[in-house]
C-alpha positions in Angstrom: 11.2 21.4 -1.6 7.9 21.0 0.6 5.8 18.3 -0.1 2.4 17.6 1.1 1.1 14.2 1.6 -2.6 13.9 1.7 -4.5 10.5 2.8 -7.6 9.5 4.4 -6.2 6.7 6.0 -3.3 7.3 8.4 -1.9 6.0 11.7 -3.0 4.5 13.7 -4.7 2.7 10.6 -2.3 0.6 9.4 -2.5 -0.7 6.1 -0.1 -0.4 2.5 -1.0 3.1 1.9 0.4 4.2 5.3 3.5 2.1 5.0 4.2 3.8 1.7 3.5 7.2 2.7 5.9 6.9 6.1 8.5 5.4 4.6 8.8 7.7 1.4 7.9 10.8 3.7 10.8 9.7 6.0 13.6 9.4 3.0 12.5 12.3 1.6 12.7 14.3 4.6 16.2 12.7 5.0 17.2 14.0 1.8 16.8 17.3 2.8 13.1 18.2 2.1 10.7 19.3 4.1 7.6 16.9 4.2 4.5 17.1 6.1 0.8 15.0 6.1 -2.5 16.1 6.0 -4.8 13.2 7.1 -7.9 12.4 9.5 -6.3 13.2 13.5 -7.1 10.3 15.7 -9.6 12.3 17.6 -12.7 14.7 17.3 -10.2 17.5 17.4 -7.8 19.3 15.2 -4.1 18.3 15.8 -0.9 19.0 14.8 1.8 16.3 15.8 4.6 14.6 14.6 4.2 10.7 14.1 7.2 9.1 13.7 9.5 11.9 12.6 6.6 13.1 10.5 4.5 16.1 11.0 0.9 15.4 10.6 -1.7 17.6 10.3 -5.0 16.1 11.5 -8.3 16.8 10.7 -11.3 16.0 13.1 -12.6 12.7 12.9 -14.6 9.9 14.0 -14.3 6.4 13.9 -16.3 4.4 11.6 -18.3 2.2 13.6 -17.2 -1.8 11.8 -13.6 -0.5 12.0 -12.7 1.5 14.5 -9.0 2.4 13.5 -10.4 4.0 9.8 -11.4 7.6 10.5 -14.0 9.7 8.8 -13.3 13.5 8.7 -15.9 15.8 10.2 -17.3 17.6 7.1 -18.1 20.7 9.1 -15.4 23.5 8.4 -13.1 20.9 6.2 -12.0 23.0 3.8 -11.5 26.1 6.1 -8.9 24.3 8.4 -7.6 22.5 5.1 -6.9 26.0 3.9 -5.4 26.5 7.0 -3.0 24.0 7.0 -1.7 25.3 3.5 -1.3 28.6 4.8 0.7 27.5 8.0 3.0 24.6 5.6 3.1 26.6 2.7 3.8 23.6 0.4 5.5 23.5 -2.8 3.4 20.1 -4.1 0.6 18.4 -3.0 1.1 14.2 -3.1 -2.6 12.9 -3.1 -3.1 9.0 -2.3 -6.7 8.6 -3.3 -10.1 10.5 -4.2 -11.9 9.8 -0.9 -13.2 12.9 1.1 -9.9 14.8 2.5 -8.2 14.2 -1.0 -11.2 15.9 -2.6 -11.7 18.7 -0.2 -7.8 19.2 -0.4 -8.2 19.5 -4.6 -11.2 22.0 -4.1 -9.0 24.2 -1.6 -6.2 24.3 -3.7 -8.2 25.8 -6.7 -7.4 29.2 -4.8 -3.6 28.4 -4.4 -3.0 26.9 -7.8 -0.4 24.1 -6.1 1.1 21.5 -8.5 -0.7 17.9 -7.5 0.9 14.5 -8.0 -1.5 11.6 -7.1 -0.9 8.3 -6.3 -2.8 5.3 -6.9 -3.8 2.5 -4.4 -7.3 1.8 -5.6 -8.8 -1.1 -6.9 -12.7 -2.0 -6.6 -11.6 -5.3 -5.3 -11.1 -4.1 -2.2 -14.2 -3.0 -1.4 -16.3 -6.0 -3.1 -16.9 -7.9 0.3 -18.7 -4.8 1.4 -21.1 -4.8 -1.6 -21.2 -8.1 -3.1 -24.4 -9.0 -1.4 -26.1 -6.3 -3.4 -25.5 -8.6 -6.4 -24.7 -5.2 -8.0 -21.2 -5.4 -8.7 -20.7 -3.9 -12.3 -22.9 -0.9 -11.9 -21.2 0.2 -8.3 -17.5 -0.6 -9.5 -18.7 1.6 -12.7 -19.8 4.4 -10.1 -16.2 4.0 -8.1 -14.4 4.2 -11.2 -16.2 7.6 -12.1 -15.7 8.7 -8.9 -12.0 7.6 -9.1 -11.6 9.6 -12.8 -13.2 12.6 -11.4 -11.0 13.2 -9.1 -7.7 12.3 -10.4 -8.0 13.9 -13.7 -7.4 17.4 -12.0 -4.0 16.1 -11.0 -0.6 17.2 -13.2 0.9 13.6 -12.9 -0.6 10.0 -11.6 1.4 7.7 -10.2 1.0 4.0 -9.2 3.3 1.0 -8.2 3.5 -1.2 -11.1 2.6 -1.5 -14.9 -0.4 -3.6 -13.7 -1.7 -1.1 -12.2 -1.0 1.8 -14.9 -2.4 -0.2 -17.5 -5.7 -0.5 -15.4 -6.0 3.1 -14.9 -5.0 4.6 -17.9 -7.8 4.2 -20.1 -9.3 6.1 -17.1 -8.0 9.3 -17.2 -6.4 12.0 -19.5 -3.2 12.8 -17.5 0.2 11.2 -17.7 0.3 8.0 -15.4 4.0 6.4 -14.5 4.7 3.4 -12.7 6.7 4.1 -9.7 7.3 0.8 -7.0 6.4 1.6 -3.4 10.4 0.2 -2.8 11.9 -1.8 0.0 14.7 -1.0 1.9 16.8 -3.8 1.1 19.0 -3.6 3.8 16.9 -3.5 6.4 15.4 -6.4 5.3 18.1 -8.9 4.1 19.9 -8.5 8.1 21.0 -11.9 9.3 21.0 -13.2 12.7 20.0 -12.4 16.6 16.1 -14.4 15.8 16.4 -17.0 18.9 13.8 -15.4 20.8 11.2 -14.4 17.9 9.4 -18.3 17.9 9.2 -17.7 21.9 7.9 -14.4 21.6 4.9 -15.3 19.3 4.3 -18.5 20.6 5.5 -20.3 17.1 6.9 -24.0 17.3 10.2 -25.3 16.3 8.7 -26.4 12.4 9.3 -25.0 9.2 7.1 -21.9 8.6 4.9 -20.7 6.4 4.2 -17.3 6.1 1.6 -14.8 5.8 1.8 -11.1 7.1 -0.9 -8.5 6.4 -4.5 -7.5 7.2 -6.8 -10.0 8.0 -9.8 -8.8 5.6 -11.7 -10.7 3.0 -10.2 -9.7 0.0 -6.7 -11.5 1.4 -8.4 -15.0 0.8 -6.7 -16.2 3.8 -9.4 -18.9 4.0 -8.5 -20.3 0.9 -4.8 -21.2 2.1 -6.4 -22.7 5.4 -8.2 -25.2 3.2 -5.2 -26.2 1.6 -2.8 -26.2 4.6 -5.8 -28.7 6.0 -5.2 -31.1 2.7 -1.5 -31.4 4.1 -1.9 -31.9 7.8 0.7 -34.6 7.9 3.1 -32.6 6.4 6.0 -31.0 8.6 5.3 -27.4 8.9 3.3 -24.7 10.4 0.6 -22.0 9.2 2.3 -18.4 10.9 -0.8 -15.4 10.4 1.0 -12.1 11.4 -1.3 -9.0 11.3 -4.9 -8.0 12.7 -8.4 -7.4 11.0 -11.8 -7.9 10.9 -12.1 -11.7 10.4 -9.5 -13.1 12.6 -12.6 -14.5 14.5 -13.6 -16.2 11.5 -10.3 -17.2 10.5 -10.1 -18.8 14.1 -13.3 -20.7 13.7 -12.1 -21.9 10.5 -9.3 -23.3 12.2 -10.8 -25.1 15.0 -13.1 -26.4 12.1 -10.3 -28.1 9.7 -8.6 -29.7 12.8 -5.8 -27.1 12.5 -5.2 -26.0 16.1 -1.6 -27.2 16.4 -0.8 -26.0 12.6 -2.2 -22.5 12.4 -0.3 -19.7 14.8 -2.2 -16.1 14.9 0.7 -13.6 16.2 -1.5 -10.6 16.0 0.2 -7.6 15.0 4.0 -7.8 14.0 5.9 -4.6 15.1 8.6 -3.3 12.5 11.6 -4.4 14.7 10.2 -8.0 14.5 9.0 -8.5 11.1 12.5 -8.9 9.4 13.4 -11.8 11.7 9.9 -13.3 11.3 10.5 -13.3 7.7 14.0 -14.7 8.0 12.6 -17.9 10.3 10.4 -18.8 7.7 11.0 -21.3 4.6 8.3 -19.5 2.7 5.8 -16.5 2.1 2.3 -17.1 0.7 -0.4 -14.7 -0.4 -4.3 -15.6 -1.9 -5.2 -12.1 -2.4 -6.7 -11.2 -5.2 -6.7 -7.4 -4.9 -2.9 -6.3 -5.3 -1.5 -3.2 -7.2 2.3 -4.0 -5.9 1.8 -6.2 -2.3 4.7 -4.2 -0.1 4.6 -7.7 2.6 5.2 -9.7 -0.7 8.3 -7.4 -1.3 9.5 -7.6 2.4 9.5 -11.6 2.1 11.7 -11.3 -0.8 14.1 -9.0 0.1 14.7 -11.4 2.9 15.2 -14.5 0.1 12.0 -16.0 0.5 10.6 -17.9 -2.3 6.5 -16.8 -2.7 3.5 -18.7 -3.9 1.0 -16.3 -4.7 -2.5 -15.9 -6.6 -2.2 -15.5 -10.1 -3.7 -12.1 -10.0 -3.5 -8.1 -9.8 0.4 -7.0 -10.0 1.7 -10.0 -8.1 3.1 -11.8 -11.5 5.0 -8.8 -11.7 7.0 -10.3 -8.3 6.5 -13.6 -8.0 7.8 -15.5 -11.8 6.3 -19.3 -11.6 8.6 -21.6 -11.0 11.5 -19.1 -10.8 11.3 -17.1 -7.3 7.7 -19.3 -6.4 4.7 -20.5 -7.6 1.7 -18.7 -9.4 -1.9 -20.8 -8.5 -5.3 -19.3 -9.7 -7.7 -18.0 -7.3 -9.6 -21.0 -6.0 -7.5 -23.8 -7.0 -6.8 -25.6 -4.2 -4.9 -28.3 -5.9 -2.3 -26.2 -7.4 -1.9 -24.4 -4.0 -1.4 -27.8 -1.9 1.0 -29.3 -4.8 3.0 -25.8 -4.6 3.4 -25.7 -0.8 4.3 -29.4 -1.1 7.2 -28.7 -3.9 8.6 -26.0 -1.2 8.9 -28.1 1.7 9.4 -31.1 0.5 11.6 -31.4 -2.6 13.5 -28.2 -1.1 13.3 -26.1 -4.0 13.2 -23.2 -1.6 16.9 -23.1 -2.0 17.3 -22.1 -5.8 14.7 -19.8 -5.2 15.8 -17.5 -2.5 18.6 -15.8 -4.6 16.0 -15.6 -7.9 13.6 -13.9 -5.3 16.5 -11.5 -4.3 17.5 -10.6 -8.0 13.7 -10.0 -8.8 13.5 -7.4 -6.2 16.9 -5.7 -5.9 15.5 -2.9 -9.1 12.9 -2.4 -6.1 15.4 -0.5 -3.5 13.6 2.3 -2.2 16.4 4.6 -2.6 15.4 4.5 -6.5 12.0 5.0 -5.4 12.9 8.4 -3.7 14.9 9.2 -6.7 11.9 8.7 -8.8 9.7 10.7 -6.7 12.5 13.5 -6.2 12.3 13.8 -10.1 8.7 13.6 -10.5 7.8 16.5 -7.8 10.8 18.3 -9.7 9.2 18.4 -12.6 5.6 18.7 -11.8 6.7 22.5 -9.8 9.0 23.5 -12.8 6.1 22.7 -15.1 3.6 24.5 -13.0 5.9 27.4 -12.5 6.8 27.6 -16.8 2.9 27.9 -17.2 2.5 30.5 -14.9 5.1 32.8 -16.7 3.8 31.8 -19.8 0.4 32.6 -18.7 2.0 36.2 -17.4 3.9 36.6 -20.4 0.6 36.2 -22.2 -1.6 38.8 -20.4 1.8 40.9 -20.6 1.6 41.2 -24.3 -2.1 41.5 -24.7 -1.9 44.2 -22.2 0.7 45.8 -24.4 -0.7 45.0 -27.4 -4.2 46.9 -26.2 -2.1 49.7 -24.6 -0.8 50.3 -28.2 -4.6 50.0 -30.0 
């Protein structure tokens, strides 16, 4: 199959959507399929380059003022350029990732080409709440955003989303089939052990047990909430390592200083793919207070490394974190339960029995299962579209024959 992924964010903007596409595309390509990505370029020109082994057709774009790694496509001639990509790549199927500018344009151009379309939803309004909450019109804005989502995703042949939680969220908003397909995780890569002697020195991590967070440092991740809980445990023997980059790092650093946690919190900045498994393996526990997760790739990575997880009881996180089995759940804002959960991990040694449970829960999310699932759904959509075309041709032929005989 020739598969064209379409997205409004891609490298160098690193987020969950990018990781999902890059890892899936890489493995589909290894399985013998021809894969490419249509996304904003990293400059004000049309580009055609290979990024981490995947062909990327880049639409001219400019950086978002407040978040320069996010690129906004230039509207001028966008449809014409996308049409050019369709002709050059000749895809058998489109795999869209959201309902924003390039994806909407791709659907509009596809009316001429008639290529079957799968869409994977990564969208939750909670990811955007910090940008409009000050308007105090949350419910109205969310209604508008979901209407825009439905308008685009209802034009697709099939919709996937990483979890049943996510599927239940969007099924009432769509009249097309919605199925849950895990983002998947490379269990072999993250379950390797050994060779971690230099990771602490490289990132300035003290020789203490580690409570770890990995991800974007953005408002919806609620990292400040974890810092507040850590401040209550200043006398406990552990450090909180925050790995990643994002818009609120300066604010978090100020919070650390205000709370008197300078020796207990480490900001590593961006951690490379090669170093990530090592960072997980030297840690005692993973923590996330995010309320906007349709699955959480970082949580899956931590579990693949055998870590217990402390997580907010929100979004799809309870599908991965089973309270008191492989970690603990706490209600967003409940600092008392969050603090007690951290103590239980670091003092009561419950983490030892939780390690195997994390490995058991994450096992079905093996990325090889995800690749096979998408191969099946891609093939089904192509076959269904071809069958519809044949039926249509047959109907036209029958009508023409009847007309000729009349």
